[in-house]
N, C-alpha and C positions, 0 to 999 in steps of 0.2 A: 504494500500500500504506500502512496506518496507520504513522505515523512519517514516511513520505513523504506521509502524508495521502491515500493512495489505498487504499481497502479492498478494492477489486476487483482500505499495506500497513500470582492469588496469586503470590507470588514463587517462582520455581523455580530451584533450584541445579542447573546442568547438570553431568552426570557428567564427570570429567576425561577419560575415554576418548572422549567425544563432542567435547569442546573441542579435543583434539589433532588431530582430523580437519581442523578449520578453521585450517590453518597460516597462511592469509593474515592472520588477526587479529593475528599477532605483528609484521607488517610495519608500517612507519611511513609518513610522508608520501611521496608520489611513487607509491604503488601505484595502478594503473589497472585492476586486475582482482582477483578473489578467489582467485587461485592458478593454477598451470599448468593449461591446458585449461578454465578456468572461463568464458571469454568466447568464444562462438562468433561467427564472421563472419556478418553479416547481409547478405543479397543480396535485392534487390527482387524478383527472379524467383522467390524461394521463397514468395511470398505471392500470394493470389488478387487479381484485379483489383477484385472487389467484396467488401469485408471482412465476415466473419461469425465471431463468436467463440462457439463451442459446446464448448470444452474442458470436460470434465465437472467439473473442480475450480474453474474460473473462468469460468462462462458470463456473457456480456454481451448480453442481449437488449434492444434499444432500448425505452425506456419503463420499465425496471426501476428502482424507487426503493427504496433500502435505508437504514434509519436505525439507527445505532449509538449507544448511550449508555453512559457509564461515568465514569471519573475519570482525572485526571492528577495524580500526586504529584510536587511539585517539592522536591528535596532540596538544592538549591544553597546555601540560606541557613543550613543546619545544622538548622533546625527544619522538619520536613516541612509543606508546604502542599498541601492537597488541593483540587482544583478540579473542578467538574463539566465533563464533556466530551461533546460530541455531534458526530457526523459524519453528514451527509446525502450519500449517493452516488447519482448518477443516470446511467444509461446514456442519453445523448442520442440523437437521431435524426440527428446530424451526423457527417460524416466529414472528414478533413483529410489531405492528402498530406504525408508527412514522409520526406525522403530517398528519394523514389521509391516509397514504400509508402502506399497509402490506408489510413488508420487509423480506428478507432472512437473517438469523443470521449467521455470520461468527465468528468463535472462533480461535483467534491466541494466541500462547504462545511463548514468546521471551526469549531465554536463552543466557547468556554471561558467558563463561568459565564454562559451565555446570550448572549455577545457574539461576533459574527463575528470570527475571527482570521485565517482564510485561505479563499480561494476559488480552486480549482485546476482547470485543464483538463489532462487527461492523455490520452495517445495510445497506443492499444493495437492490435495486429494479431495474428491467429493465422496461423501459417505453414501451408503445405499438409500438413506432418507433424504438426500439432496443438499445437505449443508456442505460448503466448501471449507476445508480446514487448511491452516498453515502449520507445517511441521518443522520448519527451520529455515535459516537464511545463512548464506555465506557471502557477506559484502566486503569486497576488496576496496580499500581506500587509496586515493592517489593525491599527491601533493605536486602541483605544477606538472602534472602528467606522468609523474614517477610513482610507482607502487610504494606504499608506505606501511601496509599492514592490513589485518582484518580482525581488529579487536572486538567487533560486535557480532561475531559468529555465534549462532546458537543452533542446537539440534535437539529436538524433543527426546527425552529419555536420558540425556547426558547433563550432568551438573544441575539436576532438578528442573531443567527446562521442560515446559509443557506446551503441547500443541493447543491451538485455540481455533475459534471459528472466524474465518475471514469473511464469510457471507452466510447468513442464515438461509435455510431452505425456504422459509416463508416469513420474511421480515414484516413486522407489524408496528404501527405507531402505538405508543403508550406502554411499551415493554421496557424492562430495565436494561442496564448496561450488560454487555457480554464481553468475555475475555477473548481477545484475538490471538494472543500468544503471551507467554510468560517465561522469562529467563532470569532468575534472581542473581546468577553469577555475574551478569553484566548490567544489572539494574534495568532490565528491559521489561516493560509491561505496557501492552497496548489494549485499550478499551474502546468498544464501539457501542453506539446506541442509535436506534432508528429515530431520526428527527422528523421525517415526514415521508409519506408514501401516497402518491396521487396518480392513479392510473398506471402508466408505464414509466413513471418517474419515481426515483427513490433517493433520499438524502440520508447519509449516515454521518453522525458526529463522532469524531475520534479524539482521544486524549490519553496522556500518560500520567497517572496520578503520582508517580514517583518524582516527576520533574516540577510539579506545582505550576504556579502562574507563568514561569519563564517559558514553559512549553506551549501554553495556550491550547486552543482547540483547532482541529482541522475538519473541514466539511468535504465529504466526497459525494459526488452526484453520479447516479447510475441510470441507465436507460435499459429497459427490458430488451434482451436480445443483442445488446451492444456491449454492455459493461460500463466501466468508468468513463466519463467524458468531461468532467470538470472537478477542480479542487480549489477550495478557498480556505481562508484562515481567519480566526478571530482571537485576538490577544497573542501573547507570546513574544519572544525576542527575535524569532526568525519566522517570517510569514511568507508562505508559499501560495502562489496563485497560478494555476495551470489550466489549460483547456486542450482537449483532443483536437489536433489539427488534421490527422489522417490515419486511417486504418487500411492496411493492405494485406494481401495473402501472398506469401513467398512461394515461388515456384520450387520444384524439387531440388534444383541445383543450389538455389539460394538457401533453402532450408538445410541442405547437407553441409553447406559452409558454416552456417550458424551453429549447427550441432557440433562441428569440429572445434569451433572457437569456445563454445560452452564446455566441451569436454576438456579443453586445455586448461580452463580456469578450474574445473573440477579436480584435475590432476594436481594443479598448483596448490590447491587447498590442503592436500595431504602433507605438503612440506611446511606450509604456513601455520596450520592449525592441527598438528598431529594428535593432540589430546582430545579434541572435540570433533572437528571435521574428519580427521583421520580415522575415526571409529566407524564411519559409514561405508557402505558398499559403493563402488564406482558407478557413476551415471552410465547408462547404456542406451543405445538407440532402439526405438520401438516401444510398443505398449506392453 
């Protein structure tokens, strides 16, 4: 998701009545979920042997390439600094087994002012009941175009990290916050809550209760059959605004090239993060 730099995750003041529903935001360090009942248990038997993600709000067809463009406004220095921001998200033809579940591999690249800042592999699977789960992320970070590390890697089942729901099977207004993923070892906790659903349009509010007001909230907009098409921010020191510019389908040659690049990053992860990422099985081509 944008913010987590996975998109497949104007300033808006959220009403007080809406904010009070998200009671987990008031909690401080040590929280590992987004409130009572927000983190469901993940069982490998709840997922098909051959992954396919066709949730109407977050479909992931291999070969789908989505490009988002917009800005990030940095408020940490007192004087707002606005930077161009681009995210290219591709559903690869790869799968990877995470904690007993065969997942679809998403490859996101994040650019600020034209320079690559992050290249991330993220692992999703849709349960038999239709919810899309996030089971881990391997985000490589870059400084001035040079690889600098991957400190925010997490894999469910390792270091108490737990998978969460990236998109509910049947999102509804008026329901509480749900945990999208939790990784206490890196102070990672993402929460989501349905802000509105009108016809084919869905709006999800996302936040990290561990980061407090500095993180603010992020709003992601979805269209049935398409997926994410816009991101906005409210509050926080770094505010991201993106819109989907284009979605295309890669041909077989282009997809094969993407698969090889994603595999190269997968292999690199075993050297960079042997104790976490190195405990997973290699990504493979095919379902």
